[in-house]
N, C-alpha and C positions, 0 to 999 in steps of 0.2 A: 504493500500499499504506499509506504513512504517513497518508494522508487517511483510509483505512478504520479504522485503528487508533484515530486521534483521534476518529473518529465513535463508535467503540465506547467509548472511555474517556469521552466526554461523556454518553453514554447510562447508562453505570455510574454517574457521578457524579450524575446527576439522577434515578436510579430507586432509591428505597430498597431495593427487594428484590434488585437486582443488587449494589448496594454491600455488602450484608450477605453474598451469595454471594462476592464479592471478597474480603471479610475471611476466610471460610471457607477459601478457596483460599490465602490467605497463611498462614493458620494451618497449612494442610496442607505447604505449602512449608517453614515453620520446622520443622515435625516431621520431614519427610524430611531436611532439612539436618542436623538433631540427629542422625538415624541415621548419616549420612556422617561426621559429625564425632566420633562417639562413640570410635572407636578411638584417635584422636589426642588429643582434649580429654576427660580422665577425670572432671573435676569437673562434676557434672550443672549446678549453678548457673552456672558459667563457660560451659558449652555453650547453656544456655538463653539466656543474656543475649547471647552471640554472634549466635545465631539471630534474636533479637528485634532487635538492632541492625541485622542485615542486612535483616530484612523491614521495619523501619521506614525504613531509608534508601532500599530499593526503593521503597516507597509514596509517600514524600515526593518522590523524584525523578520519578515518573511523574506525580504531581499538578502538580508544578512544570511538566513538560513539556506536560501538558494545558492549564494556565493560560496558558502562553506560546504556546498555539496551535502547538506544534511548529515553532516558528521555529529552534530549535537541535536538533541530534540527541539523542535521548534518551541515547546512549552518552556523549556530552560531558557531559550533566547528571549522569550516574551517576559517571563520573570525578571530577568536581568534588566530589560528595557524598561519596564515599568518601575523597577526600583530606582532607576536613574532618573526617570521622569518625576518620581515622588521627591526628588531631592532638588529639584529645580525650584526656584523662587524668584 
């Protein structure tokens, strides 16, 4: 399964139309997350920024996983990335 996902991410990275579709999916994820957060995070700018940081962290983590040829589990990379994000201020 990991190999299949890695092949798909390689294909997406090397195909402009698929990269663009991936960005559209990421945008949809951010929009959906914003809807989920709306009851708790009232300020629209704060909510947008939280969703953007989440999306960017996810995107960078998957790209690192791909570049590392999936040597480490994606979950490990995601934990590291979100720990780093938590230290930003």
